[in-house]
N, C-alpha and C positions, 0 to 999 in steps of 0.2 A: 738586855736582849737585842740581839743583832737586827738591823733594818731586815734580811732573809726572813729569820723568824717572828718577826713583826707581821711581815707580809702573811707568810704562809699561814699563821695562826690567825690573823683577821679574815682572809679568805675561806679558810676550813671552816669558821664558826660561821660565817655568811651561808656558806653552802648547805649546812647542816640545818639551819632555819630554812633555806629556801626548799630542801628536799622536802621537810615537813608541810610547807605549803602546799606544795606540788603534789601531795600525796590526796589533797581534795578532790573534789569533781572539779572536771575544767572551768565551770564557770565558778565556782568558789574559790578555785585557784587564781583565775586571772583575777579577782575582784582584790584578793587578799595580795596580791603581787604590786596591783597598781590599778586603781580605778580609772584613771584616765586613757582615753584612747589614743592610739598611735597618731601622730600628726606627720609622719613621715613624707607626705604627699606633698606636703607645702612647701612651696618655692623658698629657696635661701633670700634672704634679705641682702643682697649684695652692697658693701659700701662703696669699692673702688669701680669704674667703668670697667666692662671688658665684652665679650662676645663668645658666643659658643660656637666652638670649632665643629665638633659632632655628636651626637646622641647615641650611645649604645644600650642595649638592655641592660647592661650592668654599670655603667659609667658613662658620665659627660665630661668632655674636655673643653675647658674655658681658657680664652687668651685675654691675658691682662697687661699684654705688652704696648709700652709707648714707644720703642723703636725697634721696627721689625728688622732692621738691618744690622742690629746689634751681634755681636760675635756669638756669644754664649747662649745657648737654650737651658733654661733653668725651668724643672717641672716639679711645681708642689705636690706630692702626694699625701693627702688626707689620710685620715683613718678612716679604715672600714668596721666602724665599731658601732657605738650606741647614738653616736650624734652625726650631723651632718658637716659638710665641708665647710659650712659659714665659720666655725673654728678659725681659720685662716684669714678672715676678712668680716670682721663682727661689727665694729663701729670705728669713727676716727680716733686715732692715737691707741687702738687696740687692735689694729690690723697687721698682720703680718706681710701681707700681700703690700701693702701701701709702705711697709717700712723698708721692704727690699726693693721697691721702684725707688724709692727716696735715696737709697744708698747706691742706685747705679745699676741694678740688676734690673736691665729694662725689657729684656725679652723671656716674659715670665707667663707661665701656662699651669694650669692648677686640674687635679683629678678630682672629680666630685663622683664618689662611689653612689649608685643609685640603691634605694631601699628596695629589697628583694620582692620578688613577687612570684604567683604561681608560675610564671614563665621562666624564672630564674631561680626556684626554690632547690633545684638539685645543683648549684653552682658549689665548686670546690676552690681551695687555693690556686689550681692551676688555670680555673677559669679567668681569676682576677689577675693572675699574670698575664695570661695571653690578651685580655683586655688591656692592660699597662702596656703589653708590647705593640698593640696598634697604636696606643696613643703617642708612644715614643718613636715609632715609624713616621706617622703623622708630622709632628714636630721636626724630625730630622736629627738623627743621632749623629755625635754623641753629645747625649744632654748629661747636665748636673741634675742630679736628683735630691730633692730635699725630702725625708721621709718623715711625717709628723706621728708620733706615738705606733699606732698599730700600722701605719703606713710607712714606717722606720723600717720595721723587720722585714715588711714585704719588699722595699725597695733593696734592701742588702740583698735579699734572695735574688731579687731581678738582676742585680749587678753581679752576683755570681754566678748565674744563669748566663748572662749575654752581657759578659765583659767588654766586647767592643762597642756597646751601645751607652754605656755610662764614662763619663769623664772624672767627676768627684761626685761625692756623695755625703750628704748632710744626715744625721741623725738625731733628733731632738725626743727625748723621754721614750725610747725604743727599746723594748726589751731584746736581750739576745740570749745571754746565759741566764735563766731563769731558776738556778739553783746553785748555791754557793758550794755545796760539797754531797757526798750521797748520805750524808746524815738527813737531810733533806727532802731524800727522793720520797714521791708518794707511796704509801703502801698498797699490797693489792686491793685490801677493803676501800681504801679512798678510791682507786682507780674504778672499782666497781660500783662506788658512791657515783663519782663523776659522770659514767656512762648512764646510770639510772635517771640521774638528774637532767642530762641532754638528752635522752630518749625523752623525758615527760614534757620538757621544754619544746621539743620538735613536735610532740604528739598535740599539743595545748595550741600550737601555730599552723596546723596542718601541713607540717614539711619546712616552716620557718621558725626561726627563733625571734619572737616578738620583741620589739625594744620595749615596749611596756612592762615585759616580764623580767628581762634583763637590769631596767632601771636600778631596781632595789641593791644589786649585787655591787655597785660601785660604791667607793667610800665618801663621805661628804662631811659638811659640815651640820652643825645642830639646826641651823635655819637657812633658808634660802638666801638670806640678804648677805650672811656672813660667808657663804660660800661663793657668791658671786664676787664678793668685795676682795675675798684673796684671789680668786682667779684672775680678776682684772687689775690686781694690785691697786685697790683704791682704799684710800684711809674713811673709815665711820666715824662719824655721822658723814653722809655726801654733802659736799658743799657747793654743789654747782650743776646747775641745770642740765649740763653735757654729762656729769657722772651718773645722773638719774636717768638719763635716756639710753646711756650706757649699759645700766644694770639692766632696765628693761627690754634693750637688745640681747642680752645674756640669758634673761627669762624665758623669752620666746625661742630662742637657740636650745636652750637646755629641756624644752619640751617638743621638739621635734628630733622623734625618735626613728633610727632606723630599724628595719626587720633584716633579719639576715639568714642567708641559705642555711639548713639546716647541716648538711654536709660540710660547708666552709665551717661553720661555728667548731663542729665536733673535732675538725682537722686542729685548728689554731688551737685549740683547749688541749687536745692530746699530744699532738706534734712538738709545739711550742713550751707549753706550761708543765705538762705531765712527764713527757719522754724527754724534754730538753734537746731536741734532734739537732736545732740550728747551731748549738754550741759543740756538739758531738760528731758534725759533720754528717748525719745521717738523715739530713731534711730533705725529701724530694721534691724536684721542681722540674716539670714539663719533661719528663722522662729521664731525668739525672737527680743524682745526689750533690746536695750544695758542700762542696769544701770550702770553708771560710780561709783555711790557709793559702788556699791559690787565689783570692782575692787581693790584690795589689793597688787598689784604687787609695788615692788619698781620702781620708775620714776626716770630717768633723761631728765629735760627740757631744749633744747638749744635755745636761741633765741638772735635774732641780735636787736642791738638797733636802726638801721637805716633801718630796714626791712619794707618796704612799702607793701608786698604781706601778711605776717603774723605778724602783730604788736606784741609787746612782751605781751602785755596784754592776748591777743590770746593764744599765744605760752604757757604762764604761768598759765592760767586758771585750765589747768588740775589738778595743784596741789590743789585748792581749791575745784576741783567737785569730783575727784577720792576719795575711800576710804581709799587709803594706809595712813598708819601714816606720819605725819611729817618727823618723822626720817628716814623714807624711801623714800624721796624725795629730790633729788638735783637739782640747777637750776644755770644755767649760763647765764649770758647776754654780748656777744660779741660786741664790737665796729664795728659793720660791717652790711652790707645789707644781702638780702637773698640768692643769689648765692654762697656768701663768707662763709655762714656758713658749706657749703661741700666742697668747693674747694679753699677756700681763703687760701695765705700761713700762714698769722699771724694765722688765727684762727686755722688751722689744727696744728700750732705748739703749741699754747698756749691754747685752748679749749681742743682737742679732747685726748690728753695724760691722762687729768683726768677722761674723759669719759672711757676711755680705762682701768684705774686702777680700776674705780668703779664697770666695767663689770667683772672684775679678782675677786671681793671678794667674 
């Protein structure tokens, strides 16, 4: 079975179970999908000193810079998905922010996407792109974008839509081409099933897709400790108090769930995964279609060999689709899973210094 087939079949199996759960009453469905209440409003436990630049309804911009006069402006675009931006600054030795600062990326900013509320429940991908554009203008273009997972494809779309505002682009575990061939295209019945699934999720959340409902859709380990150890690249049993504190920090982060706007969730699912529009040049962004063949920015693509969320074939597909010359594209395959690309101790030590050096070129 290819990685593509594994991903598609696993996802469809989960979808089938979730659809049956959501056919219960709203109260029963919510209890079956996750008894815990969303903790999306809790503040992130930052590891690295920072300051808030501004606060919008959809995002907060944070400044982690240690040298405001540095030449390169670097912006970390975290995922707007299940978990919050604490993924990039989890704990000592497990902080991408601190790793980049230690490697000389001294003018560093970060996007924290805010959990959706009644005020933002109608937001779309265009709303997120517009908010990102405000942040880039505040920092001062051109910027180097580091897009993490779902923040990766969004950064790619932004760079294609506003090419003059981006200098270089790093994508870590970011999906681009989500199907290997037409043989894996979703059938009409699957499309209808997805529509019904999203409709029910949105109805249960009164216009929002609640984090407590989507938590069960993500692949994971059999137990929480194994899951955290894999994400952090720690060896079990834990040998130090520092490792135990880090696992506790991971558990708190893992239970801070973001709620997403219903329209945004539907567009991502449909345009990116079902219709594969980004790879086909039919992805709309603020009034224009994004054609990656016209994207000539230098790219650095990081993938995890064991990543079940974004298989390496999808993460590396940007190299074949984008218009950048081969000499301007770097790729690295880390021996890890999805979360470890961002917070894994080994990956931060082995892969990200090379990325930081590339950004300083």
